[in-house]
C-alpha positions, 0 to 999 in steps of 0.5 A: 817595687811592691805596692803597700796597702793601707786602710784609710776609711771604713764606709760600711761596717762590713767593708774596708777601703784599701789604698794601694798607690793611686787605686781605691778599692772597697773590700767586703769582709767575708762571713759577717753582716753588721747592723745598718746605721740607716736602720729605723730602730734606734737600738740597731743604729746605736749598735752600728756606731759601736761596731764601726768604732770597734772595727776602726780601732782594730784596723788602725791598731798598727798590726799587720792587716792580711786579706785572704780567701779573696773572691766576689759576692753575688753582686760581684763585690770584692770579698775577703777574709781579713786578719789583723795580726793574729785576730780574725776580724769576722770572728772578733766582730761576731764574738763581740756581738757587733756582727752576725754570721752571713753566708749571702742569704737573708740578713738577720738584723 
C-alpha cells in the first residue's frame, strides 16, 4: 500500500509540513523567500500574515499537491519545488508580491 502525503500545517511561510503515515517532515519551498512574522517592521509582519493566508488557501484548495526537484539546501533542510494542480507555488507567491526569488544567497526583505 502506498503512503499518501497530506499537508497538515504551515510553520514558516516558505515551508510546508507533510504527514505520511506517522512521519512528520518539513519541506522548504524551492526558489522563494517570504517575509518573516518576527520582523520588527510592521509592514513586513502584515505582509507575512497575508502571505501565510494565501499559501494556506492554495495548499488547502483540494487540488493535487506535487513535490518535485527534491534536494537539500545549504543547511541540509529538505527542499522541493511545489505545484498545486497546475500552479507553481513559487511563481504564484512571487507574482502576488508575497515572496521574492531566492537562490540561497542574501535575503531581500
